[in-house]
Biopython code that builds the backbone (N, CA, C, O; Angstrom):
import numpy as np
from Bio.PDB.StructureBuilder import StructureBuilder

atoms = [
    (1, "MET", "N", (0.831, -1.173, 0.000)),
    (1, "MET", "CA", (0.000, 0.000, 0.000)),
    (1, "MET", "C", (0.881, 1.243, 0.000)),
    (1, "MET", "O", (1.898, 1.305, 0.690)),
    (2, "LYS", "N", (0.475, 2.210, -0.774)),
    (2, "LYS", "CA", (1.207, 3.473, -0.857)),
    (2, "LYS", "C", (0.975, 4.289, 0.409)),
    (2, "LYS", "O", (-0.156, 4.403, 0.882)),
    (3, "TYR", "N", (2.041, 4.853, 0.952)),
    (3, "TYR", "CA", (1.906, 5.709, 2.123)),
    (3, "TYR", "C", (1.342, 7.056, 1.669)),
    (3, "TYR", "O", (1.841, 7.628, 0.700)),
    (4, "PRO", "N", (0.313, 7.578, 2.345)),
    (4, "PRO", "CA", (-0.315, 8.828, 1.900)),
    (4, "PRO", "C", (0.560, 10.047, 2.142)),
    (4, "PRO", "O", (1.374, 10.071, 3.065)),
    (5, "ASN", "N", (0.383, 11.048, 1.309)),
    (5, "ASN", "CA", (1.078, 12.324, 1.483)),
    (5, "ASN", "C", (0.470, 13.069, 2.664)),
    (5, "ASN", "O", (-0.711, 12.908, 2.973)),
    (6, "THR", "N", (1.279, 13.877, 3.314)),
    (6, "THR", "CA", (0.789, 14.683, 4.428)),
    (6, "THR", "C", (0.762, 16.147, 4.012)),
    (6, "THR", "O", (1.427, 16.558, 3.061)),
    (7, "LEU", "N", (-0.023, 16.919, 4.747)),
    (7, "LEU", "CA", (-0.109, 18.355, 4.486)),
    (7, "LEU", "C", (1.171, 19.041, 4.938)),
    (7, "LEU", "O", (1.750, 18.691, 5.967)),
    (8, "THR", "N", (1.596, 20.010, 4.165)),
    (8, "THR", "CA", (2.712, 20.856, 4.577)),
    (8, "THR", "C", (2.195, 22.274, 4.681)),
    (8, "THR", "O", (1.255, 22.646, 3.979)),
    (9, "TRP", "N", (2.791, 23.061, 5.539)),
    (9, "TRP", "CA", (2.333, 24.437, 5.648)),
    (9, "TRP", "C", (3.238, 25.340, 4.846)),
    (9, "TRP", "O", (4.445, 25.121, 4.742)),
    (10, "HIS", "N", (2.634, 26.341, 4.292)),
    (10, "HIS", "CA", (3.334, 27.304, 3.460)),
    (10, "HIS", "C", (3.291, 28.659, 4.147)),
    (10, "HIS", "O", (2.743, 28.799, 5.241)),
    (11, "ASP", "N", (3.862, 29.631, 3.505)),
    (11, "ASP", "CA", (3.860, 30.986, 4.049)),
    (11, "ASP", "C", (2.448, 31.567, 4.113)),
    (11, "ASP", "O", (2.215, 32.530, 4.843)),
    (12, "ARG", "N", (1.505, 30.999, 3.365)),
    (12, "ARG", "CA", (0.139, 31.523, 3.369)),
    (12, "ARG", "C", (-0.670, 31.038, 4.569)),
    (12, "ARG", "O", (-1.793, 31.497, 4.775)),
    (13, "LEU", "N", (-0.125, 30.126, 5.361)),
    (13, "LEU", "CA", (-0.821, 29.562, 6.500)),
    (13, "LEU", "C", (-0.394, 30.287, 7.774)),
    (13, "LEU", "O", (0.797, 30.477, 8.021)),
    (14, "ALA", "N", (-1.373, 30.687, 8.575)),
    (14, "ALA", "CA", (-1.088, 31.396, 9.823)),
    (14, "ALA", "C", (-0.437, 30.455, 10.835)),
    (14, "ALA", "O", (-0.612, 29.238, 10.767)),
    (15, "ASP", "N", (0.306, 31.023, 11.761)),
    (15, "ASP", "CA", (0.995, 30.217, 12.765)),
    (15, "ASP", "C", (0.014, 29.421, 13.632)),
    (15, "ASP", "O", (0.309, 28.298, 14.040)),
    (16, "ALA", "N", (-1.137, 30.002, 13.906)),
    (16, "ALA", "CA", (-2.129, 29.304, 14.733)),
    (16, "ALA", "C", (-2.662, 28.053, 14.040)),
    (16, "ALA", "O", (-3.076, 27.107, 14.710)),
    (17, "ASP", "N", (-2.656, 28.036, 12.713)),
    (17, "ASP", "CA", (-3.185, 26.892, 11.965)),
    (17, "ASP", "C", (-2.170, 25.769, 11.815)),
    (17, "ASP", "O", (-2.534, 24.667, 11.404)),
    (18, "LYS", "N", (-0.920, 26.019, 12.135)),
    (18, "LYS", "CA", (0.103, 24.977, 11.991)),
    (18, "LYS", "C", (-0.152, 23.818, 12.949)),
    (18, "LYS", "O", (0.152, 22.670, 12.626)),
    (19, "LYS", "N", (-0.705, 24.106, 14.119)),
    (19, "LYS", "CA", (-1.036, 23.040, 15.070)),
    (19, "LYS", "C", (-2.131, 22.148, 14.498)),
    (19, "LYS", "O", (-2.076, 20.927, 14.641)),
    (20, "LEU", "N", (-3.123, 22.749, 13.852)),
    (20, "LEU", "CA", (-4.199, 21.975, 13.228)),
    (20, "LEU", "C", (-3.651, 21.070, 12.126)),
    (20, "LEU", "O", (-4.067, 19.918, 12.002)),
    (21, "VAL", "N", (-2.730, 21.582, 11.338)),
    (21, "VAL", "CA", (-2.127, 20.775, 10.269)),
    (21, "VAL", "C", (-1.369, 19.597, 10.872)),
    (21, "VAL", "O", (-1.428, 18.489, 10.338)),
    (22, "ALA", "N", (-0.664, 19.818, 11.971)),
    (22, "ALA", "CA", (0.058, 18.727, 12.625)),
    (22, "ALA", "C", (-0.914, 17.671, 13.157)),
    (22, "ALA", "O", (-0.631, 16.476, 13.080)),
    (23, "GLU", "N", (-2.060, 18.106, 13.699)),
    (23, "GLU", "CA", (-3.068, 17.159, 14.184)),
    (23, "GLU", "C", (-3.689, 16.369, 13.033)),
    (23, "GLU", "O", (-3.939, 15.171, 13.169)),
    (24, "LEU", "N", (-3.936, 17.026, 11.908)),
    (24, "LEU", "CA", (-4.473, 16.326, 10.735)),
    (24, "LEU", "C", (-3.486, 15.276, 10.225)),
    (24, "LEU", "O", (-3.884, 14.166, 9.874)),
    (25, "ASN", "N", (-2.204, 15.629, 10.185)),
    (25, "ASN", "CA", (-1.197, 14.671, 9.733)),
    (25, "ASN", "C", (-1.086, 13.488, 10.693)),
    (25, "ASN", "O", (-0.899, 12.353, 10.256)),
    (26, "ALA", "N", (-1.201, 13.748, 12.002)),
    (26, "ALA", "CA", (-1.158, 12.661, 12.980)),
    (26, "ALA", "C", (-2.384, 11.755, 12.821)),
    (26, "ALA", "O", (-2.274, 10.534, 12.934)),
    (27, "SER", "N", (-3.548, 12.353, 12.560)),
    (27, "SER", "CA", (-4.760, 11.569, 12.331)),
    (27, "SER", "C", (-4.626, 10.700, 11.088)),
    (27, "SER", "O", (-5.043, 9.543, 11.077)),
    (28, "LEU", "N", (-4.043, 11.267, 10.050)),
    (28, "LEU", "CA", (-3.834, 10.511, 8.815)),
    (28, "LEU", "C", (-2.916, 9.320, 9.067)),
    (28, "LEU", "O", (-3.153, 8.231, 8.545)),
    (29, "ASP", "N", (-1.873, 9.521, 9.861)),
    (29, "ASP", "CA", (-0.973, 8.408, 10.184)),
    (29, "ASP", "C", (-1.703, 7.305, 10.949)),
    (29, "ASP", "O", (-1.507, 6.122, 10.674)),
    (30, "ARG", "N", (-2.548, 7.694, 11.911)),
    (30, "ARG", "CA", (-3.303, 6.697, 12.679)),
    (30, "ARG", "C", (-4.284, 5.938, 11.784)),
    (30, "ARG", "O", (-4.371, 4.713, 11.857)),
    (31, "LEU", "N", (-5.023, 6.663, 10.939)),
    (31, "LEU", "CA", (-5.986, 6.008, 10.052)),
    (31, "LEU", "C", (-5.289, 5.101, 9.048)),
    (31, "LEU", "O", (-5.793, 4.026, 8.722)),
    (32, "ASN", "N", (-4.131, 5.532, 8.560)),
    (32, "ASN", "CA", (-3.382, 4.703, 7.617)),
    (32, "ASN", "C", (-2.955, 3.398, 8.272)),
    (32, "ASN", "O", (-2.941, 2.352, 7.623)),
    (33, "GLY", "N", (-2.608, 3.455, 9.551)),
    (33, "GLY", "CA", (-2.213, 2.244, 10.262)),
    (33, "GLY", "C", (-3.358, 1.283, 10.518)),
    (33, "GLY", "O", (-3.125, 0.095, 10.742)),
    (34, "LEU", "N", (-4.596, 1.771, 10.489)),
    (34, "LEU", "CA", (-5.762, 0.928, 10.740)),
    (34, "LEU", "C", (-6.258, 0.183, 9.503)),
    (34, "LEU", "O", (-7.052, -0.752, 9.613)),
    (35, "ARG", "N", (-5.786, 0.602, 8.318)),
    (35, "ARG", "CA", (-6.291, -0.025, 7.089)),
    (35, "ARG", "C", (-5.853, -1.481, 7.003)),
    (35, "ARG", "O", (-4.714, -1.826, 7.316)),
    (36, "ALA", "N", (-6.775, -2.318, 6.575)),
    (36, "ALA", "CA", (-6.478, -3.736, 6.367)),
    (36, "ALA", "C", (-6.417, -4.020, 4.875)),
    (36, "ALA", "O", (-7.173, -3.444, 4.092)),
    (37, "LEU", "N", (-5.521, -4.903, 4.491)),
    (37, "LEU", "CA", (-5.425, -5.280, 3.084)),
    (37, "LEU", "C", (-6.520, -6.256, 2.696)),
    (37, "LEU", "O", (-6.990, -6.253, 1.559)),
    (38, "GLU", "N", (-6.927, -7.093, 3.644)),
    (38, "GLU", "CA", (-7.998, -8.039, 3.380)),
    (38, "GLU", "C", (-8.700, -8.380, 4.685)),
    (38, "GLU", "O", (-8.111, -8.311, 5.764)),
    (39, "ILE", "N", (-9.949, -8.742, 4.567)),
    (39, "ILE", "CA", (-10.752, -9.170, 5.711)),
    (39, "ILE", "C", (-11.002, -10.666, 5.533)),
    (39, "ILE", "O", (-11.750, -11.078, 4.647)),
    (40, "ASN", "N", (-10.380, -11.459, 6.370)),
    (40, "ASN", "CA", (-10.528, -12.908, 6.279)),
    (40, "ASN", "C", (-11.769, -13.367, 7.038)),
    (40, "ASN", "O", (-12.121, -12.822, 8.084)),
    (41, "VAL", "N", (-12.412, -14.369, 6.487)),
    (41, "VAL", "CA", (-13.579, -14.950, 7.127)),
    (41, "VAL", "C", (-13.057, -15.971, 8.148)),
    (41, "VAL", "O", (-13.009, -17.174, 7.888)),
    (42, "ALA", "N", (-12.673, -15.453, 9.303)),
    (42, "ALA", "CA", (-12.146, -16.290, 10.375)),
    (42, "ALA", "C", (-12.492, -15.639, 11.704)),
    (42, "ALA", "O", (-12.788, -14.446, 11.761)),
    (43, "GLY", "N", (-12.453, -16.420, 12.765)),
    (43, "GLY", "CA", (-12.764, -15.881, 14.088)),
    (43, "GLY", "C", (-14.213, -15.443, 14.163)),
    (43, "GLY", "O", (-15.105, -16.201, 13.783)),
    (44, "PRO", "N", (-14.465, -14.230, 14.647)),
    (44, "PRO", "CA", (-15.859, -13.780, 14.766)),
    (44, "PRO", "C", (-16.547, -13.611, 13.410)),
    (44, "PRO", "O", (-17.771, -13.704, 13.318)),
    (45, "PHE", "N", (-15.765, -13.363, 12.364)),
    (45, "PHE", "CA", (-16.360, -13.191, 11.038)),
    (45, "PHE", "C", (-16.858, -14.514, 10.458)),
    (45, "PHE", "O", (-17.727, -14.517, 9.586)),
    (46, "ALA", "N", (-16.321, -15.630, 10.930)),
    (46, "ALA", "CA", (-16.768, -16.931, 10.440)),
    (46, "ALA", "C", (-18.158, -17.279, 10.980)),
    (46, "ALA", "O", (-18.891, -18.056, 10.367)),
    (47, "ARG", "N", (-18.513, -16.702, 12.125)),
    (47, "ARG", "CA", (-19.807, -17.002, 12.740)),
    (47, "ARG", "C", (-20.926, -16.123, 12.194)),
    (47, "ARG", "O", (-22.095, -16.505, 12.249)),
    (48, "SER", "N", (-20.579, -14.949, 11.668)),
    (48, "SER", "CA", (-21.616, -14.019, 11.234)),
    (48, "SER", "C", (-21.234, -13.384, 9.899)),
    (48, "SER", "O", (-20.238, -12.667, 9.797)),
    (49, "LYS", "N", (-22.034, -13.658, 8.898)),
    (49, "LYS", "CA", (-21.791, -13.078, 7.583)),
    (49, "LYS", "C", (-21.996, -11.561, 7.617)),
    (49, "LYS", "O", (-21.305, -10.829, 6.910)),
    (50, "ILE", "N", (-22.938, -11.089, 8.432)),
    (50, "ILE", "CA", (-23.199, -9.650, 8.534)),
    (50, "ILE", "C", (-21.994, -8.925, 9.120)),
    (50, "ILE", "O", (-21.627, -7.850, 8.648)),
    (51, "SER", "N", (-21.371, -9.511, 10.155)),
    (51, "SER", "CA", (-20.202, -8.853, 10.740)),
    (51, "SER", "C", (-19.055, -8.785, 9.740)),
    (51, "SER", "O", (-18.327, -7.793, 9.704)),
    (52, "TRP", "N", (-18.887, -9.814, 8.939)),
    (52, "TRP", "CA", (-17.841, -9.794, 7.910)),
    (52, "TRP", "C", (-18.116, -8.706, 6.879)),
    (52, "TRP", "O", (-17.206, -7.982, 6.474)),
    (53, "LYS", "N", (-19.375, -8.594, 6.455)),
    (53, "LYS", "CA", (-19.735, -7.567, 5.471)),
    (53, "LYS", "C", (-19.598, -6.163, 6.051)),
    (53, "LYS", "O", (-19.168, -5.249, 5.348)),
    (54, "LEU", "N", (-19.954, -5.976, 7.315)),
    (54, "LEU", "CA", (-19.789, -4.675, 7.954)),
    (54, "LEU", "C", (-18.314, -4.289, 8.066)),
    (54, "LEU", "O", (-17.950, -3.133, 7.852)),
    (55, "ALA", "N", (-17.476, -5.256, 8.400)),
    (55, "ALA", "CA", (-16.039, -4.981, 8.485)),
    (55, "ALA", "C", (-15.472, -4.623, 7.108)),
    (55, "ALA", "O", (-14.644, -3.719, 6.992)),
    (56, "ALA", "N", (-15.913, -5.322, 6.080)),
    (56, "ALA", "CA", (-15.460, -5.013, 4.723)),
    (56, "ALA", "C", (-15.902, -3.613, 4.308)),
    (56, "ALA", "O", (-15.134, -2.877, 3.688)),
    (57, "TYR", "N", (-17.141, -3.239, 4.649)),
    (57, "TYR", "CA", (-17.649, -1.901, 4.333)),
    (57, "TYR", "C", (-16.880, -0.835, 5.113)),
    (57, "TYR", "O", (-16.528, 0.212, 4.569)),
    (58, "GLN", "N", (-16.625, -1.110, 6.386)),
    (58, "GLN", "CA", (-15.880, -0.164, 7.219)),
    (58, "GLN", "C", (-14.491, 0.086, 6.645)),
    (58, "GLN", "O", (-14.053, 1.232, 6.552)),
    (59, "HIS", "N", (-13.803, -0.974, 6.261)),
    (59, "HIS", "CA", (-12.455, -0.804, 5.731)),
    (59, "HIS", "C", (-12.464, -0.178, 4.340)),
    (59, "HIS", "O", (-11.520, 0.518, 3.967)),
    (60, "GLY", "N", (-13.519, -0.419, 3.576)),
    (60, "GLY", "CA", (-13.655, 0.276, 2.296)),
    (60, "GLY", "C", (-13.772, 1.775, 2.498)),
    (60, "GLY", "O", (-13.134, 2.553, 1.789)),
    (61, "LEU", "N", (-14.587, 2.183, 3.467)),
    (61, "LEU", "CA", (-14.708, 3.609, 3.778)),
    (61, "LEU", "C", (-13.400, 4.169, 4.334)),
    (61, "LEU", "O", (-13.029, 5.305, 4.036)),
    (62, "LEU", "N", (-12.711, 3.377, 5.133)),
    (62, "LEU", "CA", (-11.428, 3.823, 5.685)),
    (62, "LEU", "C", (-10.400, 4.047, 4.580)),
    (62, "LEU", "O", (-9.671, 5.038, 4.606)),
    (63, "HIS", "N", (-10.337, 3.142, 3.618)),
    (63, "HIS", "CA", (-9.425, 3.327, 2.480)),
    (63, "HIS", "C", (-9.803, 4.584, 1.700)),
    (63, "HIS", "O", (-8.926, 5.324, 1.254)),
    (64, "ARG", "N", (-11.099, 4.827, 1.536)),
    (64, "ARG", "CA", (-11.545, 6.026, 0.822)),
    (64, "ARG", "C", (-11.167, 7.292, 1.573)),
    (64, "ARG", "O", (-10.724, 8.263, 0.960)),
    (65, "ILE", "N", (-11.335, 7.296, 2.889)),
    (65, "ILE", "CA", (-10.986, 8.468, 3.690)),
    (65, "ILE", "C", (-9.504, 8.775, 3.577)),
    (65, "ILE", "O", (-9.121, 9.931, 3.396)),
    (66, "VAL", "N", (-8.665, 7.751, 3.682)),
    (66, "VAL", "CA", (-7.214, 7.973, 3.570)),
    (66, "VAL", "C", (-6.857, 8.455, 2.168)),
    (66, "VAL", "O", (-6.013, 9.338, 2.018)),
    (67, "ALA", "N", (-7.484, 7.894, 1.149)),
    (67, "ALA", "CA", (-7.207, 8.327, -0.223)),
    (67, "ALA", "C", (-7.644, 9.772, -0.449)),
    (67, "ALA", "O", (-6.944, 10.531, -1.120)),
    (68, "LEU", "N", (-8.788, 10.158, 0.101)),
    (68, "LEU", "CA", (-9.242, 11.546, -0.063)),
    (68, "LEU", "C", (-8.364, 12.518, 0.708)),
    (68, "LEU", "O", (-8.103, 13.628, 0.242)),
    (69, "MET", "N", (-7.905, 12.105, 1.891)),
    (69, "MET", "CA", (-6.977, 12.960, 2.636)),
    (69, "MET", "C", (-5.659, 13.103, 1.872)),
    (69, "MET", "O", (-5.052, 14.174, 1.859)),
    (70, "ASP", "N", (-5.228, 12.020, 1.242)),
    (70, "ASP", "CA", (-4.020, 12.059, 0.421)),
    (70, "ASP", "C", (-4.214, 13.010, -0.754)),
    (70, "ASP", "O", (-3.331, 13.815, -1.049)),
    (71, "GLY", "N", (-5.355, 12.927, -1.424)),
    (71, "GLY", "CA", (-5.632, 13.813, -2.560)),
    (71, "GLY", "C", (-5.711, 15.268, -2.146)),
    (71, "GLY", "O", (-5.209, 16.145, -2.850)),
    (72, "ALA", "N", (-6.336, 15.531, -1.010)),
    (72, "ALA", "CA", (-6.411, 16.907, -0.515)),
    (72, "ALA", "C", (-5.023, 17.434, -0.170)),
    (72, "ALA", "O", (-4.716, 18.599, -0.422)),
    (73, "ALA", "N", (-4.184, 16.573, 0.408)),
    (73, "ALA", "CA", (-2.817, 16.992, 0.753)),
    (73, "ALA", "C", (-1.996, 17.278, -0.491)),
    (73, "ALA", "O", (-1.264, 18.266, -0.540)),
    (74, "VAL", "N", (-2.112, 16.422, -1.495)),
    (74, "VAL", "CA", (-1.366, 16.657, -2.743)),
    (74, "VAL", "C", (-1.795, 17.975, -3.389)),
    (74, "VAL", "O", (-0.960, 18.759, -3.838)),
    (75, "ALA", "N", (-3.105, 18.204, -3.427)),
    (75, "ALA", "CA", (-3.607, 19.444, -4.021)),
    (75, "ALA", "C", (-3.157, 20.655, -3.203)),
    (75, "ALA", "O", (-2.729, 21.659, -3.772)),
    (76, "TRP", "N", (-3.250, 20.569, -1.878)),
    (76, "TRP", "CA", (-2.842, 21.679, -1.017)),
    (76, "TRP", "C", (-1.354, 21.967, -1.174)),
    (76, "TRP", "O", (-0.946, 23.121, -1.303)),
    (77, "ASN", "N", (-0.544, 20.905, -1.162)),
    (77, "ASN", "CA", (0.910, 21.092, -1.260)),
    (77, "ASN", "C", (1.322, 21.684, -2.602)),
    (77, "ASN", "O", (2.342, 22.367, -2.691)),
    (78, "ASN", "N", (0.535, 21.428, -3.650)),
    (78, "ASN", "CA", (0.829, 21.984, -4.975)),
    (78, "ASN", "C", (0.084, 23.281, -5.243)),
    (78, "ASN", "O", (0.080, 23.790, -6.364)),
    (79, "ARG", "N", (-0.550, 23.814, -4.194)),
    (79, "ARG", "CA", (-1.255, 25.101, -4.247)),
    (79, "ARG", "C", (-2.399, 25.114, -5.259)),
    (79, "ARG", "O", (-2.649, 26.126, -5.915)),
    (80, "CYS", "N", (-3.079, 23.994, -5.376)),
    (80, "CYS", "CA", (-4.282, 23.882, -6.210)),
    (80, "CYS", "C", (-5.494, 23.986, -5.287)),
    (80, "CYS", "O", (-6.032, 22.980, -4.826)),
    (81, "THR", "N", (-5.904, 25.204, -5.034)),
    (81, "THR", "CA", (-6.928, 25.454, -4.025)),
    (81, "THR", "C", (-8.253, 24.784, -4.361)),
    (81, "THR", "O", (-8.866, 24.167, -3.490)),
    (82, "LEU", "N", (-8.700, 24.891, -5.583)),
    (82, "LEU", "CA", (-9.978, 24.305, -5.963)),
    (82, "LEU", "C", (-9.974, 22.790, -5.774)),
    (82, "LEU", "O", (-10.931, 22.228, -5.241)),
    (83, "SER", "N", (-8.917, 22.136, -6.201)),
    (83, "SER", "CA", (-8.823, 20.687, -6.038)),
    (83, "SER", "C", (-8.783, 20.296, -4.569)),
    (83, "SER", "O", (-9.377, 19.292, -4.175)),
    (84, "ALA", "N", (-8.085, 21.084, -3.758)),
    (84, "ALA", "CA", (-8.022, 20.802, -2.322)),
    (84, "ALA", "C", (-9.401, 20.940, -1.688)),
    (84, "ALA", "O", (-9.783, 20.124, -0.850)),
    (85, "ILE", "N", (-10.149, 21.968, -2.085)),
    (85, "ILE", "CA", (-11.487, 22.181, -1.536)),
    (85, "ILE", "C", (-12.428, 21.045, -1.961)),
    (85, "ILE", "O", (-13.210, 20.552, -1.147)),
    (86, "LEU", "N", (-12.355, 20.634, -3.219)),
    (86, "LEU", "CA", (-13.227, 19.555, -3.688)),
    (86, "LEU", "C", (-12.892, 18.227, -3.004)),
    (86, "LEU", "O", (-13.789, 17.456, -2.664)),
    (87, "SER", "N", (-11.612, 17.965, -2.807)),
    (87, "SER", "CA", (-11.220, 16.745, -2.099)),
    (87, "SER", "C", (-11.662, 16.798, -0.645)),
    (87, "SER", "O", (-12.108, 15.791, -0.094)),
    (88, "ALA", "N", (-11.544, 17.958, -0.023)),
    (88, "ALA", "CA", (-11.973, 18.111, 1.372)),
    (88, "ALA", "C", (-13.488, 17.934, 1.488)),
    (88, "ALA", "O", (-13.975, 17.351, 2.457)),
    (89, "ARG", "N", (-14.220, 18.429, 0.515)),
    (89, "ARG", "CA", (-15.678, 18.260, 0.537)),
    (89, "ARG", "C", (-16.053, 16.787, 0.412)),
    (89, "ARG", "O", (-16.918, 16.303, 1.142)),
    (90, "ALA", "N", (-15.412, 16.079, -0.501)),
    (90, "ALA", "CA", (-15.682, 14.643, -0.652)),
    (90, "ALA", "C", (-15.309, 13.893, 0.624)),
    (90, "ALA", "O", (-15.981, 12.934, 1.004)),
    (91, "LEU", "N", (-14.247, 14.328, 1.279)),
    (91, "LEU", "CA", (-13.842, 13.729, 2.547)),
    (91, "LEU", "C", (-14.923, 13.941, 3.608)),
    (91, "LEU", "O", (-15.285, 13.008, 4.325)),
    (92, "MET", "N", (-15.428, 15.150, 3.705)),
    (92, "MET", "CA", (-16.485, 15.449, 4.683)),
    (92, "MET", "C", (-17.739, 14.628, 4.395)),
    (92, "MET", "O", (-18.386, 14.144, 5.324)),
    (93, "GLU", "N", (-18.089, 14.466, 3.120)),
    (93, "GLU", "CA", (-19.263, 13.667, 2.770)),
    (93, "GLU", "C", (-19.066, 12.201, 3.137)),
    (93, "GLU", "O", (-20.004, 11.544, 3.591)),
    (94, "THR", "N", (-17.864, 11.687, 2.946)),
    (94, "THR", "CA", (-17.573, 10.298, 3.305)),
    (94, "THR", "C", (-17.626, 10.105, 4.808)),
    (94, "THR", "O", (-18.145, 9.097, 5.288)),
    (95, "ILE", "N", (-17.095, 11.062, 5.556)),
    (95, "ILE", "CA", (-17.153, 10.979, 7.014)),
    (95, "ILE", "C", (-18.599, 11.060, 7.488)),
    (95, "ILE", "O", (-18.966, 10.400, 8.460)),
    (96, "ALA", "N", (-19.429, 11.860, 6.815)),
    (96, "ALA", "CA", (-20.845, 11.945, 7.158)),
    (96, "ALA", "C", (-21.541, 10.606, 6.927)),
    (96, "ALA", "O", (-22.378, 10.195, 7.731)),
    (97, "VAL", "N", (-21.203, 9.931, 5.845)),
    (97, "VAL", "CA", (-21.775, 8.604, 5.560)),
    (97, "VAL", "C", (-21.371, 7.636, 6.671)),
    (97, "VAL", "O", (-22.191, 6.851, 7.149)),
    (98, "MET", "N", (-20.108, 7.695, 7.076)),
    (98, "MET", "CA", (-19.635, 6.793, 8.109)),
    (98, "MET", "C", (-20.323, 7.100, 9.453)),
    (98, "MET", "O", (-20.679, 6.176, 10.185)),
    (99, "ALA", "N", (-20.512, 8.378, 9.778)),
    (99, "ALA", "CA", (-21.198, 8.752, 11.020)),
    (99, "ALA", "C", (-22.653, 8.315, 10.990)),
    (99, "ALA", "O", (-23.176, 7.830, 11.993)),
    (100, "ASP", "N", (-23.312, 8.484, 9.845)),
    (100, "ASP", "CA", (-24.695, 8.059, 9.714)),
    (100, "ASP", "C", (-24.811, 6.545, 9.822)),
    (100, "ASP", "O", (-25.755, 6.026, 10.418)),
    (101, "PHE", "N", (-23.860, 5.856, 9.252)),
    (101, "PHE", "CA", (-23.838, 4.397, 9.308)),
    (101, "PHE", "C", (-23.653, 3.925, 10.753)),
    (101, "PHE", "O", (-24.241, 2.928, 11.170)),
    (102, "GLU", "N", (-22.835, 4.649, 11.504)),
    (102, "GLU", "CA", (-22.594, 4.281, 12.897)),
    (102, "GLU", "C", (-23.854, 4.425, 13.740)),
    (102, "GLU", "O", (-24.115, 3.622, 14.637)),
    (103, "ASP", "N", (-24.633, 5.466, 13.435)),
    (103, "ASP", "CA", (-25.895, 5.673, 14.181)),
    (103, "ASP", "C", (-26.885, 4.585, 13.831)),
    (103, "ASP", "O", (-28.003, 4.577, 14.347)),
]
sb = StructureBuilder()
sb.init_structure("model")
sb.init_model(0)
sb.init_chain("A")
sb.init_seg("    ")
for serial, (resi, resn, name, xyz) in enumerate(atoms, 1):
    if name == "N":
        sb.init_residue(resn, " ", resi, " ")
    sb.init_atom(name, np.array(xyz, "f"), 0.0, 1.0, " ", f" {name:<3s}", serial, name[0])
structure = sb.get_structure()
């Protein structure tokens, strides 16, 4: 799996926002570490097909979140504001789907 790009701060970013960027990069590292390459039908997943499907869906969303954060970081680092905003919006929509799914 490709390691995702992280956000870098430029001269256009205020000093107060640098802490937020560091927290976002730390979150990206944690989420990247949680991604699974495959979900095996073993252990608790062998007893319940629904739990296996939920885990597969969860990890699919997790891969999407990391990919969107990577895309937003690449766009931000290359100073493509529109692309960064569109990637961030897609990220927020994906997180909303995951929050709704959790409820």
